[in-house]
Structures are given as C-alpha cells and as structure tokens.
C-alpha positions in Angstrom: -13.3 23.5 7.8 -10.4 23.1 10.2 -7.3 25.2 9.9 -5.1 22.1 10.4 -3.9 20.1 7.4 -5.4 16.7 6.9 -2.1 15.0 7.8 -2.0 16.9 11.1 -5.6 15.9 11.9 -4.9 12.2 11.1 -1.8 12.3 13.4 -3.9 13.8 16.2 -6.6 11.1 15.8 -3.9 8.4 15.8 -2.4 9.8 19.0 -5.8 9.9 20.7 -6.5 6.3 19.7 -3.1 5.2 21.2 -1.9 3.9 17.8 1.4 5.7 18.1 1.6 5.2 21.8 1.8 1.5 21.4 -1.8 0.4 21.9 -1.7 -3.1 20.3 -5.4 -3.4 19.7 -5.7 0.0 18.1 -2.6 -0.5 16.0 -4.0 -3.7 14.5 -7.1 -2.0 13.3 -5.7 1.4 12.3 -4.9 2.5 8.8 -1.3 3.6 8.3 -0.7 7.4 8.6 1.8 8.9 6.2 4.8 10.4 7.9 4.9 14.2 7.6 6.9 15.4 4.7 6.3 12.3 2.5 3.6 13.9 0.3 4.3 16.1 -2.7 1.3 18.2 -3.8 0.8 19.0 -7.5 -1.0 22.3 -7.6 -1.0 25.2 -10.0 1.5 23.5 -12.3 4.0 23.2 -9.5 5.4 20.2 -7.4 5.5 21.2 -3.8 7.9 20.9 -2.2 10.2 21.2 -5.2 12.9 19.3 -3.4 12.3 16.7 -0.7 14.9 14.9 1.4 14.0 11.5 2.8 15.8 8.4 4.3 16.1 5.1 2.3 12.9 3.1 2.6 10.6 6.1 2.5 7.4 6.0 0.3 6.7 9.3 -1.3 3.2 10.0 -2.5 2.3 12.6 -5.1 -1.2 14.0 -5.0 -2.7 16.0 -7.9 -4.6 18.9 -6.4 -4.8 20.7 -9.7 -7.9 20.8 -11.9 -6.1 19.3 -14.9 -4.2 16.0 -15.3 -0.5 15.6 -14.5 1.9 12.7 -14.3 5.2 12.0 -12.4 8.2 10.6 -14.4 11.7 10.0 -13.0 14.5 11.5 -15.2 16.2 8.1 -15.1 12.8 6.2 -15.7 13.1 4.6 -12.2 9.4 5.4 -11.7 6.5 6.6 -13.9 2.9 7.3 -12.9 -0.2 6.9 -15.0 -2.0 10.2 -15.8 -3.3 11.6 -12.5 -6.7 13.3 -12.6 -7.7 15.7 -9.8 -7.1 14.0 -6.4 -5.3 11.2 -8.1 -2.3 9.7 -6.3 1.0 7.9 -7.1 3.4 6.4 -4.6 7.0 5.2 -5.0 9.3 3.7 -2.3 12.9 4.8 -2.5 15.2 1.8 -1.7 18.5 3.3 -2.8 20.3 6.5 -1.8 20.7 9.1 -4.5 19.1 12.1 -6.1 16.0 11.4 -8.2 14.9 14.2 -10.5 11.4 14.0 -12.0 9.0 15.9 -14.2 5.4 16.0 -15.3 5.1 13.9 -18.5 2.4 16.2 -19.8 4.0 19.5 -18.8 7.8 18.9 -18.8 8.6 22.4 -17.4 7.2 21.1 -14.1 10.2 19.5 -12.2 11.1 18.3 -8.8 13.6 16.3 -6.9 13.7 13.6 -4.2 17.0 13.3 -2.3 17.3 9.9 -0.6 19.9 9.6 2.2 21.3 6.4 3.6 20.3 5.5 7.1 
C-alpha cells in the first residue's frame, strides 16, 4: 500500500495525464478530482477536520470510514444526509457565505463546522 493518501495519488495521476495542464482530450475523458481539503472523514466517532474553511461554491464530501453508521445534519437544517454505512458518502455544495455547524444525527455529540468565505 502506498504511503500517499488516495487524493494525492489521484492528483499525481491527473497531472501525469495532462488533465490539470490543459490537455483538452484528457480533460474531456477524465473524472473530476476533488480539491484537497474538501473531504471530511468520519472516523472513530469524530469528524475530521473538525472545522473546514472553504470558498463559496465548494462542494464538501463527508466519507464514513467508521465501522458503524453515521449521518451529517446541519444545525440550521440546510443539509441532511441519509444514514451512511461504512465508506458511504454525502456531498453538499455551499453557495452562500456563513458558518455551518453540523452534527451526526445518530450520535449528536459528534460535531463539526464548515466556514464558507465569499470569493
């Protein structure tokens, strides 16, 4: 197993294919690569990172790496995932600046925050 995280390996592959260097043919056929820092891991009853700062328009993806189900619920109900089993994912695109607190609907002591900054 490589010592590099999956996102870093995907970025390296994309660079080798010329996707990020502007290769038009490669870009048409490539799958999108999530920008670094847009993924929140759910592991050992913790959201990580606990606080994430992103620009408006960013899609954040939560991935359950725990061996039990979790969910993601915004404090203000702006978003709510279904129950996520192991390796389950939920994504939400933040279109307005602000601070979005959230918690696990099954384990309310688990909390996190996304801070969305205007461009």
